[in-house]
C-alpha positions as CSV (number, residue, x, y, z in Angstrom):
1,M,-82.0,34.1,-63.3
2,K,-80.0,37.4,-62.9
3,K,-80.7,37.3,-59.1
4,L,-79.3,33.7,-59.0
5,L,-76.2,34.7,-61.0
6,W,-75.5,37.6,-58.6
7,A,-76.0,35.4,-55.6
8,L,-73.5,32.9,-57.0
9,L,-71.0,35.7,-57.7
10,L,-71.4,37.3,-54.3
11,Y,-71.3,34.0,-52.3
12,P,-67.5,33.7,-52.1
13,V,-67.2,37.3,-51.0
14,L,-69.8,36.9,-48.3
15,L,-68.2,33.7,-47.1
16,Q,-64.8,35.4,-46.9
17,A,-66.3,38.3,-44.9
18,Q,-67.9,35.9,-42.5
19,N,-64.6,34.2,-41.9
20,K,-62.8,37.5,-41.1
21,P,-62.2,38.3,-37.5
22,A,-64.7,40.8,-36.0
23,D,-63.8,44.5,-35.9
24,N,-61.0,43.9,-38.4
25,K,-58.9,42.3,-35.6
26,P,-55.9,40.2,-36.8
27,A,-56.3,36.5,-36.8
28,V,-55.3,34.7,-33.6
29,K,-51.6,33.7,-33.8
30,S,-50.2,30.5,-32.5
31,Y,-46.7,29.3,-31.7
32,D,-44.9,26.1,-31.0
33,L,-43.5,25.9,-27.5
34,L,-40.4,23.7,-27.4
35,V,-39.6,22.2,-24.0
36,G,-36.2,20.9,-23.1
37,T,-36.0,18.5,-20.1
38,Y,-33.8,16.4,-17.9
39,T,-34.4,12.7,-18.8
40,T,-33.2,11.3,-15.5
41,G,-36.8,10.8,-14.4
42,A,-40.0,10.2,-16.3
43,S,-39.2,12.7,-19.2
44,K,-38.1,11.1,-22.4
45,G,-36.7,14.1,-24.4
46,I,-38.0,17.2,-26.2
47,Y,-41.7,18.1,-26.1
48,V,-43.7,20.3,-28.5
49,Y,-46.9,22.2,-27.5
50,R,-49.1,24.5,-29.5
51,F,-49.5,27.9,-27.7
52,Y,-52.5,30.0,-28.6
53,T,-52.0,33.7,-27.9
54,E,-55.7,34.7,-27.6
55,R,-56.1,33.1,-24.2
56,G,-52.7,31.7,-23.3
57,R,-53.8,28.0,-23.8
58,L,-51.5,25.1,-24.5
59,A,-52.1,21.8,-26.4
60,Y,-49.8,18.8,-26.7
61,L,-48.4,18.4,-30.2
62,N,-45.5,16.1,-30.4
63,E,-42.3,14.8,-28.7
64,I,-39.0,13.1,-29.6
65,D,-37.8,10.3,-27.3
66,G,-34.3,9.0,-26.6
67,V,-32.6,12.4,-26.2
68,D,-30.1,12.4,-23.3
69,N,-30.8,15.4,-21.0
70,P,-31.7,18.0,-23.6
71,S,-31.7,20.7,-20.9
72,Y,-31.2,23.7,-23.1
73,L,-32.3,24.4,-26.7
74,C,-31.9,26.9,-29.4
75,V,-33.6,27.3,-32.8
76,S,-32.2,28.4,-36.1
77,D,-33.4,31.7,-37.6
78,N,-35.3,29.9,-40.4
79,H,-37.0,27.7,-37.8
80,K,-36.0,24.5,-39.6
81,F,-33.5,23.2,-37.0
82,I,-33.3,22.7,-33.3
83,Y,-30.0,22.3,-31.4
84,S,-29.8,20.9,-27.9
85,V,-27.1,20.2,-25.3
86,N,-26.9,16.7,-23.9
87,E,-26.0,17.7,-20.4
88,V,-23.9,15.1,-18.6
89,G,-21.3,15.9,-16.0
90,D,-17.7,15.1,-15.2
91,D,-18.1,11.4,-15.3
92,R,-18.6,11.3,-19.1
93,K,-18.2,13.9,-21.8
94,G,-21.2,15.8,-22.9
95,S,-22.4,16.4,-26.4
96,V,-24.7,18.6,-28.6
97,S,-27.4,17.4,-31.0
98,A,-29.0,18.7,-34.1
99,F,-32.6,18.1,-35.2
100,S,-34.8,19.0,-38.2
101,F,-38.1,20.7,-37.2
102,E,-41.4,21.2,-39.0
103,P,-43.3,24.0,-37.1
104,K,-46.7,23.3,-38.6
105,T,-46.8,19.7,-37.4
106,G,-44.3,19.9,-34.5
107,K,-42.4,17.0,-36.1
108,I,-38.8,16.6,-34.8
109,D,-36.2,14.3,-36.4
110,F,-32.7,13.6,-35.1
111,I,-29.9,14.6,-37.5
112,N,-26.5,14.1,-35.7
113,K,-24.5,14.6,-32.6
114,Q,-21.0,15.9,-31.8
115,P,-19.0,15.7,-28.5
116,S,-18.6,18.8,-26.5
117,G,-16.9,19.6,-23.2
118,A,-18.2,18.1,-19.9
119,G,-21.6,19.2,-18.7
120,P,-22.9,21.5,-21.5
121,C,-25.7,23.6,-20.1
122,Y,-26.4,26.3,-22.7
123,I,-26.5,26.4,-26.5
124,S,-26.9,29.2,-29.1
125,V,-26.8,29.6,-32.8
126,D,-26.1,32.7,-34.9
127,K,-28.7,34.2,-37.3
128,A,-26.5,33.4,-40.3
129,Q,-26.6,29.7,-39.3
130,K,-22.9,29.4,-39.6
131,N,-22.0,28.3,-36.0
132,V,-23.4,26.8,-32.8
133,F,-21.9,27.7,-29.4
134,S,-22.0,25.4,-26.4
135,A,-21.3,26.6,-22.8
136,N,-19.8,23.6,-21.0
137,Y,-20.4,24.1,-17.3
138,A,-18.5,21.1,-15.8
139,G,-15.7,21.5,-18.3
140,G,-15.4,25.3,-17.9
141,S,-15.1,25.9,-21.6
142,L,-16.9,27.3,-24.7
143,S,-17.0,25.2,-27.9
144,V,-17.8,26.3,-31.4
145,F,-19.4,24.0,-33.9
146,P,-19.7,24.9,-37.6
147,L,-22.9,24.0,-39.4
148,N,-23.5,22.3,-42.7
149,A,-26.2,23.5,-45.1
150,D,-28.5,20.6,-44.1
151,G,-28.4,21.8,-40.4
152,S,-26.0,19.1,-39.2
153,L,-23.2,19.8,-36.8
154,K,-19.6,19.6,-37.8
155,P,-17.0,18.7,-35.2
156,S,-15.9,21.5,-32.9
157,T,-13.3,23.8,-34.5
158,E,-12.6,26.0,-31.5
159,T,-12.6,25.5,-27.7
160,L,-11.9,28.3,-25.3
161,Q,-10.9,26.9,-21.9
162,D,-11.4,29.4,-19.1
163,Q,-9.0,29.6,-16.2
164,G,-9.3,30.6,-12.5
165,Q,-11.5,30.2,-9.5
166,G,-13.6,32.1,-7.1
167,P,-13.8,32.6,-3.3
168,N,-16.6,30.0,-2.8
169,K,-14.6,26.8,-2.5
170,E,-17.6,24.5,-3.0
171,R,-19.0,26.2,-6.1
172,Q,-16.0,28.0,-7.5
173,D,-13.1,25.6,-7.3
174,K,-12.7,25.9,-11.1
175,P,-14.3,27.6,-14.1
176,H,-18.0,26.9,-14.8
177,V,-19.0,28.5,-18.1
178,H,-22.8,29.0,-18.0
179,T,-24.0,30.9,-21.1
180,A,-22.9,31.8,-24.6
181,V,-24.9,34.8,-25.9
182,L,-24.4,36.7,-29.1
183,T,-24.7,40.4,-28.9
184,P,-27.7,41.8,-30.8
185,D,-25.5,42.8,-33.8
186,E,-23.7,39.5,-33.5
187,K,-20.3,41.1,-33.6
188,Y,-19.4,39.6,-30.2
189,V,-20.1,36.5,-28.1
190,M,-20.3,36.9,-24.3
191,F,-20.0,33.9,-22.1
192,T,-20.5,34.0,-18.3
193,D,-18.3,32.0,-15.9
194,L,-19.9,31.2,-12.6
195,G,-16.7,29.8,-11.3
196,T,-14.5,32.8,-11.9
197,D,-17.0,35.7,-11.5
198,K,-16.4,36.9,-15.1
199,V,-18.2,37.8,-18.2
200,N,-15.9,37.0,-21.1
201,I,-16.1,39.1,-24.3
202,Y,-14.9,37.8,-27.7
203,R,-15.1,39.2,-31.1
204,Y,-17.0,37.0,-33.6
205,K,-16.5,36.6,-37.3
206,A,-18.9,34.0,-38.6
207,S,-16.9,32.9,-41.7
208,A,-13.4,32.9,-40.2
209,R,-11.7,29.6,-39.7
210,V,-11.2,30.5,-36.0
211,P,-14.3,32.7,-35.5
212,L,-13.7,33.9,-31.9
213,S,-10.9,36.2,-30.7
214,P,-10.5,38.2,-27.4
215,S,-11.9,41.7,-27.3
216,A,-10.3,44.5,-25.5
217,P,-10.9,44.2,-22.6
218,A,-11.5,40.4,-22.9
219,Y,-13.7,40.3,-19.8
220,I,-15.4,42.1,-17.0
221,S,-15.6,41.0,-13.4
222,V,-18.3,41.1,-10.7
223,D,-17.9,40.9,-7.0
224,G,-16.3,37.7,-5.7
225,G,-18.7,34.9,-5.0
226,E,-21.6,36.2,-7.1
227,G,-21.6,33.5,-9.7
228,P,-22.6,35.1,-13.1
229,R,-25.3,33.1,-14.9
230,H,-27.6,34.5,-17.6
231,I,-27.7,37.8,-19.5
232,D,-30.1,39.7,-21.8
233,F,-30.2,42.9,-23.8
234,T,-32.9,45.6,-24.2
235,P,-34.4,45.7,-27.7
236,N,-32.7,49.1,-28.4
237,H,-29.3,47.4,-27.6
238,K,-28.4,50.2,-25.1
239,Y,-28.4,48.1,-22.0
240,M,-27.4,44.6,-20.8
241,Y,-28.4,42.9,-17.6
242,L,-26.6,40.0,-15.9
243,I,-28.1,37.8,-13.1
244,T,-25.8,36.2,-10.6
245,E,-26.8,32.8,-9.3
246,M,-25.3,32.7,-5.9
247,G,-25.2,36.4,-5.0
248,G,-28.8,36.9,-6.2
249,H,-28.2,40.3,-7.9
250,I,-28.9,41.8,-11.2
251,Y,-26.0,43.9,-12.6
252,G,-27.0,46.6,-15.2
253,Y,-24.6,47.8,-17.8
254,N,-24.6,50.4,-20.6
255,Y,-23.6,48.6,-23.8
256,D,-21.8,50.1,-26.7
257,D,-20.0,47.9,-29.4
258,G,-18.7,45.2,-27.1
259,K,-18.0,47.6,-24.2
260,L,-19.8,47.3,-20.9
261,K,-20.1,50.1,-18.3
262,H,-21.6,49.1,-15.0
263,N,-24.5,51.4,-13.9
264,Q,-26.4,49.6,-11.2
265,T,-26.7,46.5,-9.0
266,V,-30.0,45.5,-7.5
267,S,-31.1,42.5,-5.4
268,I,-33.6,39.9,-6.5
269,V,-34.7,39.3,-2.8
270,P,-36.7,41.7,-0.6
271,D,-35.1,43.3,2.5
272,G,-34.8,40.9,5.4
273,Y,-34.9,37.7,3.2
274,T,-32.8,35.0,4.9
275,G,-33.6,32.0,2.7
276,Q,-31.5,30.2,0.2
277,V,-30.9,32.1,-3.1
278,G,-30.8,30.4,-6.5
279,A,-31.1,33.0,-9.2
280,A,-31.8,31.4,-12.6
281,D,-33.1,33.2,-15.7
282,I,-33.5,36.8,-16.9
283,H,-35.4,38.3,-19.8
284,V,-36.4,41.8,-21.0
285,S,-40.0,42.3,-22.3
286,P,-40.4,42.8,-26.1
287,D,-41.2,46.4,-25.6
288,G,-38.1,47.0,-23.5
289,R,-40.1,48.5,-20.6
290,F,-39.8,45.6,-18.0
291,L,-37.3,43.0,-16.9
292,Y,-38.2,39.6,-15.4
293,A,-36.1,37.2,-13.3
294,T,-36.5,33.9,-11.5
295,N,-35.2,32.9,-8.1
296,R,-35.2,29.2,-7.1
297,G,-33.8,28.3,-3.7
298,D,-36.4,28.8,-1.0
299,A,-38.2,31.6,-2.7
300,N,-39.5,29.9,-5.9
301,E,-40.7,33.2,-7.4
302,I,-40.6,35.5,-10.3
303,I,-39.4,39.1,-9.8
304,V,-40.6,42.0,-12.0
305,Y,-38.7,45.3,-12.5
306,S,-39.5,48.4,-14.5
307,I,-36.7,49.7,-16.8
308,N,-36.2,53.5,-16.8
309,Q,-36.1,54.4,-20.5
310,E,-33.7,57.3,-19.9
311,D,-30.9,55.5,-18.1
312,G,-31.7,51.8,-17.9
313,Q,-32.1,51.8,-14.1
314,L,-34.3,49.0,-12.6
315,S,-37.0,49.4,-10.0
316,V,-38.7,46.4,-8.4
317,I,-42.5,46.1,-9.1
318,Q,-43.5,42.7,-8.0
319,H,-42.5,39.4,-6.4
320,I,-44.9,36.6,-7.4
321,A,-44.9,32.8,-6.6
322,A,-44.0,30.7,-9.6
323,Q,-46.6,28.0,-8.6
324,G,-44.0,25.3,-8.6
325,A,-40.6,24.4,-7.2
326,T,-37.4,25.5,-8.9
327,P,-38.5,28.0,-11.5
328,R,-35.6,27.5,-14.0
329,N,-36.0,28.9,-17.4
330,F,-38.9,31.1,-18.6
331,V,-40.0,32.7,-21.9
332,I,-42.1,35.7,-22.9
333,D,-44.3,35.0,-25.9
334,P,-43.6,37.2,-29.0
335,T,-46.8,39.2,-28.5
336,G,-45.6,40.3,-25.1
337,N,-48.9,39.2,-23.5
338,F,-47.8,36.1,-21.6
339,L,-44.9,34.7,-19.6
340,L,-44.4,30.9,-19.3
341,V,-42.2,29.5,-16.5
342,A,-40.7,26.0,-16.4
343,N,-40.7,24.7,-12.7
344,Q,-38.1,22.0,-12.9
345,K,-38.8,20.2,-9.6
346,G,-42.5,21.2,-9.6
347,N,-42.8,19.2,-12.9
348,N,-45.0,21.8,-14.5
349,I,-45.2,24.8,-16.9
350,V,-47.3,27.7,-15.7
351,V,-48.7,30.5,-17.8
352,F,-49.0,34.1,-16.5
353,R,-50.6,37.0,-18.3
354,I,-48.5,40.2,-18.5
355,D,-50.2,43.5,-17.7
356,K,-48.6,45.5,-20.5
357,I,-49.3,48.8,-18.8
358,N,-47.5,48.1,-15.5
359,G,-45.6,44.9,-16.3
360,R,-47.1,42.9,-13.4
361,L,-47.9,39.2,-13.8
362,I,-51.4,37.8,-13.3
363,S,-52.1,34.1,-12.8
364,I,-54.7,32.8,-15.3
365,G,-54.9,29.3,-14.0
366,V,-53.2,27.6,-17.0
367,K,-50.7,24.9,-16.0
368,I,-49.5,21.7,-17.7
369,D,-47.6,18.8,-16.3
370,V,-44.2,18.1,-17.8
371,D,-41.5,16.1,-16.0
372,S,-38.3,18.1,-15.2
373,P,-38.9,21.0,-17.7
374,V,-35.7,23.1,-17.9
375,C,-35.8,25.2,-21.1
376,L,-38.7,26.9,-23.1
377,K,-38.4,28.3,-26.6
378,F,-41.1,29.7,-29.0
379,V,-41.2,29.1,-32.7
380,P,-43.8,30.7,-35.1
381,V,-46.1,28.2,-36.7
382,S,-46.0,30.0,-40.1
C-alpha cells in the first residue's frame, strides 16, 4: 500500500520531468509571421503563419480578406493591434487601417480606417501606443494618427508636406516620403524622402497636440540621385544605416541624440556590376554584429556585411541569391537564427539560416508560396 501511495505521489513529478526538454534546453519558441501583400493579383490581404524557431519551419494559420493593398504593416508593443497602409497611388487617396490581433490563434479583425496622403507605403507606431505614422510616397508627406484606447485610429492631426526635387527627372520630380522610423529612444522621428535625397529629423512628444517639430538641423542630405529608402539602428543605438534605392549605397552614421555624423558609404553591388539596381530593405542583426540588405533590379540578392564594433564600419561578407524575383522586405527572427525574405514578384517567402559566428546566410530549403508578399513582421505567440 505504501509503495502504491508513493507511486501516486511521484507520478506527476515523473510526468513533468518527461515533458521537460532534454539537457535542460529551453522550450522551442514560436512566433506569428504577419505578411502584408499587394492585392492587385491573387492575394486577398494579410496572412498569418506560425514560425517555429527550432528548424525554421512555417505553417499557415489565418488570413483576413478584403484589405486593399496592405503593403506595409506594424504591430503595437502589446501585440494586440496591427496597423497597415492601404497603398494606392495618385489616382485616389490612400488610407491606413487598424486591426485587432490574437497571437495565439492568429485571428485578425478589422477595426477602422482613416484617409492618408496618396500612396502610403510605410507605417509605424510608437511603443506608448499614442500615435501611428504614415509615410505617403505618392503624396510626398508624413501623416500622424492619434490612437484610441481600443486601438482604433483617430483622424490625422498633423501632416508634414515635404518640398523639393532631385536630379533624376523620372523618379525625383517631387517629394516621395518612403519611411517613418522612430529613433530607439523615441525622442525623434526620421523620415526619408526618395524624391529630395533627404532624411528629415523631427522631435517627437507623444502627448503633445502637435507631436512633431523640426529638429536642428531638420534634415541631412545624401548625394543627388541616390534616393533614400529604409534605415535601421544598431542595438546599442550608436550607429544608423541608410540604404538608397537608386544609388545602391549604404550610408553609415554615428548617432547621438538626433544628430547624425556620416562615417562611411559602401556599395551594395560588387565591382564591375552593370545591371539595374533596386535597393530595398536593411536590417541589423539582434546581436549588432551584422547588417543585411536586399537588392532587387537584376541582382535579386541579399548582401551581408560585418559591423566593426569599434567604429561601426561595414565590410562585405556575402552576396547570396534571394531565390525569387524582387526581394522586397525581409525580417530576422528574434532569436537571430533565421532571415526570411519576401520575394514580391517571385510570389514566395524564403527562409535562410544565419551562421551566428560569421553572419553568412545558408539556404535550408524552406519556401512557401504567397502571392505578392511585400512586408514581414514577427509577433511572439505568448
